[in-house]
N, C-alpha and C positions, 0 to 999 in steps of 0.2 A: 913430571906433574904442574911445570908452568906453563907448558904448553897444554895442558887442559882446563888449566883457568882461562886463558886467554881466549880457546875457542867459548867456552860456556860465556864470559864474558860479552861478545863477539856474536854471542847468542841470542842471549838475553835481550842487548842490547834490539838485534834486529828486529825480534820480536815486540819490542816496544815502540820500534819506524814504524814496523808495520798496523799497529794496533792505534797508533796518533794518526796515522795515515788511512785509516779511515775512519774512527770517527770526525774526523777532518771532512774527509769527503762525503759522508755524508748529514754533517751540517752542509756543503758545497750545495746536496743536490735540494734538504730540506729548508732551504731557502733559497732555491733557485725557483720551487716547487711552488713555495708560496707566494712568490712576487711575480710566477706565470699565471696563479689560478683567477680563472672570471665565473662570472654569474651574469646567469640571465635574467632580466626579470621580466614574468610573463604573466601573463591571467589565469585565475585560477576563479570556477563556478563556486560560491559556496551556498550551500543549502540548510535547511533547518527545516528537515522535517521526519517525521516518523514512520518509518517503515512498517508494512501489513501487510495480511496473504490469509485467505479462507477462499468461502465459496457465496457465491449468491443464490436469491432465492427470489421466489416468483412475488411479486408486490401480494401477492393471495393468492390462497387457493384452495380447493375445495375438492373433499373427495365424497364422488357420486359414491351412493348408496340408498338401498331401499329402506324405509322408515318401516313396512311392514311386510309378510311369507305373500308373496301371489305370484303367479305367475306373470311373463310378460305378454304384453300384449302389442306392444308397439315400440319399436327403436325411432327415433326422426332426427338422430346427431351425427355424426360417423368421428375421430380420430382424428385432432389437426382440424375442424371446421372452425368458423367463429362465434359465437353466439352473443346474445342480448340477456341481461338481466331479467327471469321470469319465462324463457325460450323451454319450455317442453322437450327435454329431452330422451325420456324414457316413459311409457307409462304399464300399469302393475295393470291387472285386470278389478274392476273395481262394480261389476253388473249389481253382486250381491247390494253393494250400499248406496248405488242408484235407487235399486229397489226402494231398502227400509226407508230412503230421502222423499221418491212417490210416494208409500205410503202417506208416510208423516204429512203429507203439504197436504193427500184430501182427506183424512182427518183433523187437521187444522184448519180447513174449507170447514166444515162440517163445525166444528168449534167455534164457529164465526157465525153460523147461521142460527145456533140456540143460544149465543151469546151468555158463552158459558167463560167467564172473564177470565177465574183465575187458573184454568185448565189449561188455556190457550198461553199463557206465559210461560208455564214447563213443555208445553210443545215449542213456543219459540228460541227456549235455550236449547233442547232437544236437537233442536234442527242444525243450531250450529256446530255441534259437536258433528253429526251427519256431516255436513258439509266437509270439517276439517279432515272425516274420516277421507272419504273422498278426494280430500286435496294430498293426501298422504299415502296415495296411490301413483303418485306423480315423482318422477323425479327430473327438477328443474333446477337452471344456474340459477345461482343467487351476485351474481356479479358479469360484466360484461369481460368474456375469455376468449381464450382460448382451447379448446377440448384437445387435454396432451395427450391424455389412453382414456381408450372404451373395449369394453371386453365383457358384454352382450348381444344375444340375438334373442328374436321372435321364439316363442315355445318354454324359455329358460325358466325354472323357479325359484323366484330369491325369496332367502328367508330376511327377518329381520337387520338389519345394519350389515346386510352385505354389498360387499365394494367392490361396485362395479367400472373404476373410471377415478381420471382427476382431470377437474375441473382448474385451468392459473388464468390470471393475468399477469402480462410482461411489458406493461405498456412501461413499468418501472423493473427496477432488481432493486434489493436490500441483501445485505450481509453486514452479521454481526463481528468485528476484531478485535481481539486481547490489545489491552496497550498496559503494559508497564506503569508501576506505578507510579514508579518515578520522573516519566510522562506525560501522565493524566493534569498536572497543572497547567502545561501546554496548551491542552484541549478546548477550545469554541466552538460552540455550532454553528453551523455555519462554513468554515475550514474550508477549504477545497483539496479535492481527494484524487488521485490520480489512480485510472485501475491498466495493468496490464495484465491479457491473458493470452496464454498462451494456443488456444484454436481462432484467433482473433491475430491476424497479420496486418491488420490496416495502421499498430499503434496504439496508442494508449488514450484511453478515454477518461471523459474527467467525468466527479460526484461531486457530494458533498460529505461535510458528519453531521447526521440528524442529531443525533440527541448520546448523550454516556450518562449512566446510572449515577449519584450521589454516592454510594457504596462499592466497594471492593468486594473478590471471593478471594479464593484459593484454589488454588489447581490442582489438582493431581499431583505436577513434579514441586510446590511447592509456592508455586512463585505465587506472589495478590498479583492483581490485574483486574481493570475494568474491562468490560465488552460495551462498548461503542458499536452504535449503527450506522452505518454508510450508505448513502442510495445515491442510484445514477439513472437518472433519466432519461437519455440520449442513449440508450445501447445501441452495440455495434451492433447490425443487420448477424444472424449465426450463431451468435452469443444465445444461450439456454439457462434455464435455470439449472443450478446443483455445475457448474463450470466451474474452475478453480482458476483463480486472480492472487498476483500479488500488486503491491502500489505501497502508498504514500500519502499522507496525511501533512500539507504543506501549509508548516507554521508561519513562514514566511516566505515572500515571494522570494527566488533565488536572487543570488546577488553577487555580481561581476569584483575581485579585486583586485590591485597588485597586489605581486608576493615575492622574496628573493629571500635567497640564505640570510640570517641573520649576518653572517660573517663578511659579507659586502658592507657592511653601513661601518663607516667612523665617527667619531664619536670628538667634538672641537669646541671645548670652554661652553661642554652641556649643547652644545648643536649638531645633532646630525644632520652627517655628508657622505653623498658616493664619488666613486673615481669612473667617469665615463669613458669607458672605452672606443675610444674612432676606429677610422677604418686603418688609419695611415700608421696606429699604434701609440698619439697622444694625447691624454688623459684630459677631464676636465672637469674638476672640482665644482660639485652645485649640493647646494641644501636639501635637504629633502625631510619631511616630516614623516616617524611611522609609528603603528602599533602593534605589537607581541600579534604577531599568530603562530600557535604552538608552539613548540620547541625548538626547532631549528629557524625559521621564519617570523620573518617581518611581512607587516603589511605595510605599500608605500600609501600615503593616503596624500599625499600632497607635491611635486617636482617633477616627477617625473609620467611619462604615460604607455610606458610597458614595449618592452623587442628592446630596451637599454642592455650593453655587454657592460659590465660593472669592477673593476679592480678589486682583487680580496685587499681588505683591510685586515682581516688576521685570520686564522687559520683553521681550518675543526679539525678533528679530531685524527682526523683520518684524510689528508690533502688532496683531492679529486676524487673520492669512492663516491659511488653510484646510492642513490636515494631513490627510494621506490614513490612513485607518485600519487597519492590518493585522493580522491575526491572528496572525502569523508570517511572520521573516524569512531564510526560506528552503525552498526546494524541497522539501531531505531533508531538513532539520531544524529543525522548529519551536521552536527551544527557547533565542529569545532577538529583541530588541525590540520594538520595542512603539510603537502611532501613535494619534492617535484626534483630529475634526475641531477645533480651540483653540478654542475662543467667542469671539464679541467681544460688551458689552453685555448687558442682565439677558437671561437666556433667557422665556419665558410663563410665565408664573404661573399 
């Protein structure tokens, strides 16, 4: 019995010794890890922008259609042709209207010879109507542009309002984009807009914000938005109306900031400082000015230039863990948050 008690006491004592050793080892490892942790001061581009997406539309668009019933007697332009305002594109048969106008002109000349002033005024009013009917037998361009499509041949019979093609002005492109109600206060007419087109691999194109209404609307998703109008004047070659794009409205110009994990910052009598680790392992204490930048980072506003290796002044919740580097905290507004990988140990020299 005594022998059993001795064995039990020895076992308990051994277990306590092992547990104490484990705890002590953890403290030593934790202390060593904290002492060896360093952070690198790096530059991050801060962007205050609203992300947008949509499809571009032509500056102007005209549906080419007949105003009256009639037979096509002339097609003077083809798909892809550039036209000027007033150019004749399609002519319908107007022989009947031309005859009526000629007959009326004869009657007007007779009325003038007989000096029937009252009847002459009525005839002149009638003449204006006949001239308009002749004009309506023509399909003409109402602005300078390009015929995007045209489907008509001589001999075709058209009914009133039949559509035969489209004329577009692509000297510039526009688009309507949804802006969340929380971002509307940041908008200002003339702000720079950056466009990226999947169909264009030459980089981004620059445009600007044209306008936005003073009233919002509720989408089918239940979100309140404002439909802002954006425009691009220098249209990249190959970009056509109805092409899709992604982009951003630049609220402020991008700004480079020096950031580092807040654990690299120490405080002494209200003054912030860091310890720069040199190539030989020695440290140099330097006073710095900082301000908050997200949750785990600070911005260095004075005292450092970037690239410095700093000794940890406090421990993170998990020393040496990797952090995800982010260039923006929101898909709509890249104006807060920062991140970057947190280094553990000295980087290669």
